[in-house]
LODRENDO-955331 format. One record per residue (C-alpha): x, y, z. Coordinates in nm, 4 decimals. Layout:
N
+----------+----------+----------+
!        u !        v !        w !
+----------+----------+----------+
!        X !        Y !        Z !
...
+----------+----------+----------+
***
This chain:
364
+----------+----------+----------+
!        u !        v !        w !
+----------+----------+----------+
!   1.0861 ! -19.7381 !   3.2404 !
!   0.7348 ! -19.8814 !   3.2082 !
!   0.7241 ! -19.8788 !   2.8301 !
!   0.3525 ! -19.9269 !   2.7638 !
!   0.2588 ! -19.6727 !   3.0288 !
!   0.4924 ! -19.4259 !   2.8606 !
!   0.3331 ! -19.4888 !   2.5201 !
!  -0.0184 ! -19.4606 !   2.6595 !
!   0.0612 ! -19.1343 !   2.8362 !
!   0.1987 ! -18.9772 !   2.5188 !
!  -0.0719 ! -19.1241 !   2.2942 !
!   0.1495 ! -19.3237 !   2.0562 !
!   0.0033 ! -19.5779 !   1.8179 !
!   0.3132 ! -19.7824 !   1.7373 !
!   0.6848 ! -19.8111 !   1.8167 !
!   0.9162 ! -20.0306 !   1.6100 !
!   1.2557 ! -20.1367 !   1.7457 !
!   1.4960 ! -20.2147 !   1.4605 !
!   1.8097 ! -20.4243 !   1.5083 !
!   2.0603 ! -20.5576 !   1.2568 !
!   2.3915 ! -20.6390 !   1.4326 !
!   2.5647 ! -20.7331 !   1.1060 !
!   2.5613 ! -20.3673 !   0.9937 !
!   2.5576 ! -20.2073 !   1.3394 !
!   2.1994 ! -20.0828 !   1.3154 !
!   2.0044 ! -19.9963 !   1.6281 !
!   1.7052 ! -19.7783 !   1.5507 !
!   1.3630 ! -19.6865 !   1.6838 !
!   1.0687 ! -19.5707 !   1.4719 !
!   0.7814 ! -19.4055 !   1.6585 !
!   0.4376 ! -19.3391 !   1.5090 !
!   0.2372 ! -19.1034 !   1.7250 !
!  -0.0835 ! -19.0308 !   1.5338 !
!  -0.2122 ! -19.0921 !   1.1810 !
!  -0.5521 ! -18.9210 !   1.2014 !
!  -0.4611 ! -18.6574 !   0.9438 !
!  -0.2517 ! -18.8820 !   0.7197 !
!   0.0657 ! -19.0948 !   0.7159 !
!   0.3212 ! -19.0154 !   0.9849 !
!   0.6077 ! -18.8150 !   0.8366 !
!   0.9236 ! -18.7217 !   1.0230 !
!   1.2968 ! -18.7331 !   0.9813 !
!   1.5464 ! -18.9891 !   1.1068 !
!   1.7974 ! -18.8569 !   1.3590 !
!   2.1408 ! -19.0250 !   1.3780 !
!   2.2866 ! -18.9472 !   1.7191 !
!   2.5267 ! -19.0986 !   1.9800 !
!   2.2735 ! -19.1165 !   2.2612 !
!   2.4034 ! -19.1737 !   2.6120 !
!   2.1581 ! -19.4598 !   2.6615 !
!   1.8824 ! -19.6510 !   2.4867 !
!   1.6285 ! -19.4971 !   2.7242 !
!   1.7417 ! -19.1464 !   2.6244 !
!   1.6968 ! -19.2407 !   2.2577 !
!   1.3472 ! -19.3765 !   2.3221 !
!   1.2347 ! -19.0669 !   2.5128 !
!   1.3742 ! -18.8469 !   2.2358 !
!   1.1947 ! -19.0307 !   1.9547 !
!   0.8684 ! -19.0326 !   2.1509 !
!   0.8860 ! -18.6584 !   2.2149 !
!   0.9916 ! -18.5787 !   1.8590 !
!   0.7211 ! -18.7910 !   1.6959 !
!   0.4520 ! -18.6370 !   1.9156 !
!   0.5828 ! -18.2942 !   1.8218 !
!   0.5494 ! -18.3835 !   1.4528 !
!   0.1793 ! -18.4572 !   1.5030 !
!   0.1211 ! -18.1082 !   1.6385 !
!   0.3506 ! -17.9496 !   1.3819 !
!   0.1571 ! -18.1019 !   1.0915 !
!  -0.1802 ! -18.0224 !   1.2471 !
!  -0.1094 ! -17.6561 !   1.3287 !
!   0.0403 ! -17.6103 !   0.9805 !
!  -0.2720 ! -17.7372 !   0.8043 !
!  -0.0974 ! -18.0393 !   0.6514 !
!  -0.2608 ! -18.3770 !   0.5866 !
!   0.0075 ! -18.5647 !   0.7763 !
!   0.0433 ! -18.7501 !   1.1032 !
!   0.3368 ! -18.7485 !   1.3394 !
!   0.6294 ! -18.9862 !   1.3296 !
!   1.0039 ! -18.9879 !   1.3869 !
!   1.2982 ! -19.2252 !   1.3871 !
!   1.6332 ! -19.2341 !   1.5616 !
!   1.9439 ! -19.4353 !   1.4825 !
!   2.1689 ! -19.4911 !   1.7822 !
!   2.5397 ! -19.4286 !   1.7333 !
!   2.7947 ! -19.1806 !   1.6082 !
!   2.7256 ! -19.1188 !   1.2371 !
!   3.0910 ! -19.0279 !   1.1828 !
!   3.1914 ! -19.3721 !   1.3063 !
!   2.9264 ! -19.6245 !   1.2024 !
!   2.7173 ! -19.4769 !   0.9208 !
!   2.7420 ! -19.6916 !   0.6055 !
!   2.5391 ! -19.7615 !   0.2939 !
!   2.4450 ! -20.1043 !   0.4294 !
!   2.3197 ! -19.9606 !   0.7582 !
!   2.1077 ! -19.6959 !   0.5851 !
!   1.9620 ! -19.9441 !   0.3379 !
!   1.8713 ! -20.1845 !   0.6186 !
!   1.6985 ! -19.8965 !   0.7947 !
!   1.5098 ! -19.8346 !   0.4698 !
!   1.3872 ! -20.1936 !   0.4756 !
!   1.2427 ! -20.1439 !   0.8224 !
!   1.0689 ! -19.8270 !   0.7025 !
!   0.9278 ! -20.0190 !   0.4080 !
!   0.7911 ! -20.2899 !   0.6374 !
!   0.5467 ! -20.0335 !   0.7795 !
!   0.3726 ! -20.0085 !   0.4423 !
!   0.3505 ! -19.6301 !   0.4289 !
!   0.2307 ! -19.5608 !   0.7827 !
!   0.5655 ! -19.3861 !   0.8352 !
!   0.7523 ! -19.1765 !   0.5773 !
!   1.1088 ! -19.0866 !   0.6655 !
!   1.3215 ! -18.7817 !   0.5840 !
!   1.6479 ! -18.6084 !   0.6694 !
!   1.7341 ! -18.4941 !   1.0232 !
!   2.0420 ! -18.4427 !   1.2408 !
!   2.3338 ! -18.6635 !   1.1414 !
!   2.1738 ! -18.7568 !   0.8089 !
!   2.2341 ! -18.6008 !   0.4667 !
!   2.0432 ! -18.5777 !   0.1416 !
!   2.2890 ! -18.8330 !   0.0007 !
!   2.1957 ! -19.0713 !   0.2832 !
!   1.8320 ! -19.0457 !   0.1770 !
!   1.9336 ! -19.1853 !  -0.1619 !
!   2.0520 ! -19.5049 !   0.0088 !
!   1.7291 ! -19.5312 !   0.2083 !
!   1.5310 ! -19.4769 !  -0.1139 !
!   1.6976 ! -19.7841 !  -0.2651 !
!   1.4939 ! -19.9968 !  -0.0222 !
!   1.1687 ! -19.8051 !   0.0140 !
!   0.9542 ! -19.5497 !  -0.1656 !
!   0.8440 ! -19.4064 !   0.1701 !
!   1.1160 ! -19.1439 !   0.1880 !
!   1.1325 ! -18.7693 !   0.1243 !
!   1.4117 ! -18.5137 !   0.1277 !
!   1.5704 ! -18.6624 !  -0.1826 !
!   1.8140 ! -18.4664 !  -0.4012 !
!   1.6583 ! -18.2240 !  -0.6471 !
!   1.7994 ! -18.4166 !  -0.9437 !
!   1.5874 ! -18.7132 !  -0.8291 !
!   1.2734 ! -18.5013 !  -0.8199 !
!   1.3070 ! -18.4319 !  -0.4484 !
!   1.3242 ! -18.1148 !  -0.2436 !
!   1.6905 ! -18.1325 !  -0.1440 !
!   1.8125 ! -17.9677 !   0.1746 !
!   1.5114 ! -17.8445 !   0.3794 !
!   1.7218 ! -17.6149 !   0.6003 !
!   1.6667 ! -17.2904 !   0.4048 !
!   1.2884 ! -17.3384 !   0.4143 !
!   1.2969 ! -17.4227 !   0.7860 !
!   1.5000 ! -17.1072 !   0.8490 !
!   1.2536 ! -16.9016 !   0.6450 !
!   0.9653 ! -17.0169 !   0.8638 !
!   1.1571 ! -16.9382 !   1.1831 !
!   1.2410 ! -16.5952 !   1.0443 !
!   0.8725 ! -16.5289 !   0.9717 !
!   0.7679 ! -16.6515 !   1.3162 !
!   1.0306 ! -16.4266 !   1.4718 !
!   0.8975 ! -16.1276 !   1.2779 !
!   0.5414 ! -16.2078 !   1.3889 !
!   0.6512 ! -16.2269 !   1.7534 !
!   0.8321 ! -15.8935 !   1.7270 !
!   0.5221 ! -15.7386 !   1.5686 !
!   0.3046 ! -15.8686 !   1.8531 !
!   0.5446 ! -15.7213 !   2.1055 !
!   0.6294 ! -15.3867 !   1.9434 !
!   0.3768 ! -15.3219 !   1.6664 !
!   0.6365 ! -15.3573 !   1.3891 !
!   0.7853 ! -15.6666 !   1.2310 !
!   1.1050 ! -15.4961 !   1.1189 !
!   1.4088 ! -15.6619 !   1.2749 !
!   1.6515 ! -15.3882 !   1.1702 !
!   1.8676 ! -15.3051 !   1.4696 !
!   1.7116 ! -15.5798 !   1.6820 !
!   1.9589 ! -15.7838 !   1.8898 !
!   1.9234 ! -16.1534 !   1.8089 !
!   2.1294 ! -16.4333 !   1.9626 !
!   2.1325 ! -16.7620 !   1.7705 !
!   2.2290 ! -17.0719 !   1.9649 !
!   2.3559 ! -17.3293 !   1.7168 !
!   2.5061 ! -17.2583 !   1.3763 !
!   2.4110 ! -17.5715 !   1.1887 !
!   2.2421 ! -17.5588 !   0.8507 !
!   1.9246 ! -17.3968 !   0.9818 !
!   2.1029 ! -17.1620 !   1.2197 !
!   2.3370 ! -17.0360 !   0.9496 !
!   2.0523 ! -16.9900 !   0.7005 !
!   1.8650 ! -16.7922 !   0.9663 !
!   2.1731 ! -16.5760 !   1.0253 !
!   2.1869 ! -16.4980 !   0.6534 !
!   1.8252 ! -16.3764 !   0.6465 !
!   1.8615 ! -16.1710 !   0.9621 !
!   2.1846 ! -16.0124 !   0.8404 !
!   2.0123 ! -15.8973 !   0.5220 !
!   1.7479 ! -15.7229 !   0.7342 !
!   2.0078 ! -15.5465 !   0.9450 !
!   1.9598 ! -15.7271 !   1.2751 !
!   2.2424 ! -15.7058 !   1.5300 !
!   2.3614 ! -16.0646 !   1.5450 !
!   2.5215 ! -16.2678 !   1.8212 !
!   2.5798 ! -16.6416 !   1.8126 !
!   2.7076 ! -16.9292 !   2.0170 !
!   2.8133 ! -17.2726 !   1.8964 !
!   3.0371 ! -17.5544 !   2.0150 !
!   3.2270 ! -17.5270 !   1.6873 !
!   3.4822 ! -17.2465 !   1.6840 !
!   3.5079 ! -17.2738 !   1.3048 !
!   3.1326 ! -17.2185 !   1.2631 !
!   3.1500 ! -16.9109 !   1.4823 !
!   3.4448 ! -16.7799 !   1.2857 !
!   3.2644 ! -16.8331 !   0.9544 !
!   2.9526 ! -16.6538 !   1.0796 !
!   3.1639 ! -16.3680 !   1.2094 !
!   3.3572 ! -16.3220 !   0.8856 !
!   3.0628 ! -16.3654 !   0.6506 !
!   2.7786 ! -16.1956 !   0.8367 !
!   2.9412 ! -15.9843 !   1.1072 !
!   2.8099 ! -16.2042 !   1.3878 !
!   2.9553 ! -16.1350 !   1.7324 !
!   3.0649 ! -16.4664 !   1.8891 !
!   2.9477 ! -16.5522 !   2.2404 !
!   3.0991 ! -16.8396 !   2.4391 !
!   2.8708 ! -17.1412 !   2.4965 !
!   2.9193 ! -17.0975 !   2.8718 !
!   2.8283 ! -16.7290 !   2.8776 !
!   2.5311 ! -16.6797 !   2.6446 !
!   2.2816 ! -16.6596 !   2.9315 !
!   2.4465 ! -16.3354 !   3.0398 !
!   2.4183 ! -16.1717 !   2.6974 !
!   2.1495 ! -15.9000 !   2.6801 !
!   1.9376 ! -15.9583 !   2.3691 !
!   1.5976 ! -15.8801 !   2.2262 !
!   1.5366 ! -16.2227 !   2.0731 !
!   1.6835 ! -16.5580 !   2.1685 !
!   1.6794 ! -16.8187 !   1.8895 !
!   1.7532 ! -17.1765 !   2.0077 !
!   1.8650 ! -17.3664 !   1.6969 !
!   2.0430 ! -17.6679 !   1.8467 !
!   1.9084 ! -17.9547 !   2.0584 !
!   1.5933 ! -17.9452 !   2.2689 !
!   1.5326 ! -17.8969 !   2.6403 !
!   1.7266 ! -17.5700 !   2.6512 !
!   1.4391 ! -17.3847 !   2.8223 !
!   1.4013 ! -17.5172 !   3.1743 !
!   1.3816 ! -17.4238 !   3.5413 !
!   1.7527 ! -17.3410 !   3.5479 !
!   1.7898 ! -17.1405 !   3.2273 !
!   1.4629 ! -16.9456 !   3.2044 !
!   1.5339 ! -16.7273 !   3.5123 !
!   1.8673 ! -16.6311 !   3.3532 !
!   1.7336 ! -16.5277 !   3.0123 !
!   1.7832 ! -16.1614 !   2.9204 !
!   1.5473 ! -16.1340 !   2.6239 !
!   1.1943 ! -16.0295 !   2.5301 !
!   1.1208 ! -16.3046 !   2.2755 !
!   1.2175 ! -16.6694 !   2.2277 !
!   1.1839 ! -16.7864 !   1.8672 !
!   1.4075 ! -17.0596 !   1.7277 !
!   1.4224 ! -17.3748 !   1.5193 !
!   1.5127 ! -17.6377 !   1.7810 !
!   1.2529 ! -17.9054 !   1.8479 !
!   1.1165 ! -17.9541 !   2.2005 !
!   1.2779 ! -17.6400 !   2.3413 !
!   1.0692 ! -17.6640 !   2.6592 !
!   1.2034 ! -17.9310 !   2.8943 !
!   0.8637 ! -17.9368 !   3.0682 !
!   0.6015 ! -17.8063 !   2.8261 !
!   0.3428 ! -17.6888 !   3.0777 !
!   0.5703 ! -17.5593 !   3.3534 !
!   0.8306 ! -17.3963 !   3.1310 !
!   0.5805 ! -17.2228 !   2.9035 !
!   0.4327 ! -17.0655 !   3.2172 !
!   0.7757 ! -16.9726 !   3.3502 !
!   0.8407 ! -16.7788 !   3.0310 !
!   0.5032 ! -16.6056 !   3.0544 !
!   0.5626 ! -16.5128 !   3.4181 !
!   0.8884 ! -16.3469 !   3.3172 !
!   0.7120 ! -16.1532 !   3.0422 !
!   0.9002 ! -16.3375 !   2.7658 !
!   0.6958 ! -16.3981 !   2.4508 !
!   0.7433 ! -16.7542 !   2.3267 !
!   0.6825 ! -16.8476 !   1.9626 !
!   0.5968 ! -17.2214 !   1.9789 !
!   0.8787 ! -17.4196 !   1.8200 !
!   0.6590 ! -17.6763 !   1.6451 !
!   0.4764 ! -17.3946 !   1.4678 !
!   0.7573 ! -17.1710 !   1.3477 !
!   1.0032 ! -17.4505 !   1.2595 !
!   0.7486 ! -17.6279 !   1.0378 !
!   0.9075 ! -17.5038 !   0.7139 !
!   1.1120 ! -17.8213 !   0.6751 !
!   0.8026 ! -18.0379 !   0.7094 !
!   0.6110 ! -17.8159 !   0.4681 !
!   0.9023 ! -17.8511 !   0.2255 !
!   0.8974 ! -18.2326 !   0.2196 !
!   0.5171 ! -18.2412 !   0.2223 !
!   0.5266 ! -18.0420 !  -0.0999 !
!   0.7614 ! -18.3076 !  -0.2383 !
!   0.4828 ! -18.5656 !  -0.2123 !
!   0.2832 ! -18.3733 !  -0.4733 !
!   0.5720 ! -18.3125 !  -0.7142 !
!   0.8165 ! -18.0652 !  -0.5706 !
!   0.8107 ! -17.6915 !  -0.6325 !
!   1.0337 ! -17.4650 !  -0.4194 !
!   0.8083 ! -17.1711 !  -0.5036 !
!   0.5038 ! -17.3552 !  -0.3699 !
!   0.6943 ! -17.4692 !  -0.0582 !
!   0.7989 ! -17.1131 !   0.0243 !
!   0.4475 ! -16.9833 !  -0.0389 !
!   0.3039 ! -17.2397 !   0.2028 !
!   0.5710 ! -17.1569 !   0.4585 !
!   0.4632 ! -16.7929 !   0.4549 !
!   0.1478 ! -16.9081 !   0.6345 !
!   0.3606 ! -16.9368 !   0.9490 !
!   0.3611 ! -16.5586 !   0.9921 !
!  -0.0170 ! -16.5295 !   1.0101 !
!  -0.0535 ! -16.8542 !   1.2060 !
!   0.1874 ! -16.7252 !   1.4720 !
!  -0.0142 ! -16.4063 !   1.5123 !
!  -0.3308 ! -16.6175 !   1.5380 !
!  -0.1745 ! -16.8263 !   1.8155 !
!  -0.0778 ! -16.5144 !   2.0098 !
!  -0.4318 ! -16.3790 !   1.9698 !
!  -0.5836 ! -16.7099 !   2.0851 !
!  -0.3510 ! -16.7217 !   2.3858 !
!  -0.4522 ! -16.3710 !   2.4878 !
!  -0.8239 ! -16.4366 !   2.4365 !
!  -0.8193 ! -16.7632 !   2.6319 !
!  -0.5820 ! -16.6479 !   2.9053 !
!  -0.3282 ! -16.9216 !   2.8345 !
!   0.0304 ! -16.9367 !   2.7094 !
!   0.1140 ! -16.9356 !   2.3364 !
!   0.2382 ! -17.2934 !   2.3665 !
!  -0.0914 ! -17.4052 !   2.5181 !
!  -0.2849 ! -17.2121 !   2.2539 !
!  -0.0940 ! -17.3748 !   1.9683 !
!  -0.1457 ! -17.7196 !   2.1191 !
!  -0.5198 ! -17.6639 !   2.1554 !
!  -0.5597 ! -17.5328 !   1.8020 !
!  -0.3754 ! -17.8377 !   1.6686 !
!  -0.5844 ! -18.0756 !   1.8797 !
!  -0.9058 ! -17.9064 !   1.7663 !
!  -0.8113 ! -17.9665 !   1.4026 !
!  -0.7258 ! -18.3315 !   1.4691 !
!  -1.0609 ! -18.3878 !   1.6445 !
!  -1.2504 ! -18.2177 !   1.3629 !
!  -1.0845 ! -18.4298 !   1.0932 !
!  -1.1272 ! -18.7423 !   1.3049 !
!  -1.5028 ! -18.6802 !   1.2984 !
!  -1.4939 ! -18.6536 !   0.9193 !
!  -1.3007 ! -18.9802 !   0.8920 !
!  -1.5728 ! -19.1673 !   1.0783 !
!  -1.8165 ! -19.0593 !   0.8053 !
!  -1.6145 ! -19.1131 !   0.4875 !
!  -1.2572 ! -19.2060 !   0.4031 !
!  -1.0161 ! -18.9261 !   0.3157 !
!  -0.7695 ! -18.9604 !   0.0337 !
!  -0.4007 ! -18.9627 !   0.1134 !
!  -0.1468 ! -18.7993 !  -0.1137 !
!   0.0181 ! -19.0636 !  -0.3306 !
!   0.3933 ! -19.0929 !  -0.3217 !
!   0.5806 ! -19.0451 !  -0.6473 !
!   0.6529 ! -19.3783 !  -0.8142 !
!   0.9652 ! -19.2695 !  -1.0029 !
+----------+----------+----------+
***
């Protein structure tokens, strides 16, 4: 890999490689853009197959955070971090606190938060070494688990997509297949079950499938067979890259709307493949922004009511993206990207005239 060419192509401002062999820490922090404010994004703890895979993942995720913040109207830039390794094997207090020291060394350009493989409790350890952390427990004045708010945004984006397609946003009787029953996927299942959707799900964990089946009446689908399941809406809620040249031709759905980041393996080509098949795609970085909105609200002094109210904007924003895509003759993904870029350019012009204030972090 030609590292600097890769960074230039994706538009990144800074990448920090973090190493502390004494505690087993190998991490990468990527800052994509800080035009709108400090880069905020979670830290993902994952057993990557290679260091190159980890780097590509953090670069894609941090870029996605820039667009997520911009399209959501937040005064934040895009950043992300990854810790290489199996969290069940190597995660310790010392490792997390050393990671916190690296975050602190950036002086607020990057603010970290919870992501895959990391818990709210882990954020407490990181907070011991830096104030640039969100997603803290509620008893510490934080926002706690962001999953329910993320799921709420996905649910609203799903309803907006169904309204665009059918004229109604009621999901009663609509067949929805959820891929991935983690915290967000299960919270999404709960909301959809209350509305009377017909639920199907696939997950690598048999116990998760069993729980969803017993609690919400979800019909389990094997991970190897979900492509063959007829559905109205497909909700990817696991890892990214699930929509690609191999899987898109096999989809049997009318809408794709899920929480996973970077669902499109190739953004331009795969968004067009979906459009050519007549499948309406709700851009992932728009409808899964509830978690980011949740921790953004924490920076002001957290209120769950205010976080949910802000998340409700996703419904109208999704309809606006569909309208822009139709008016411009482009895909919804392209429309969302352009709207985000237009906001960044507009604010960049303002910054050249006078400095903008940045939300202060709580000092307690």
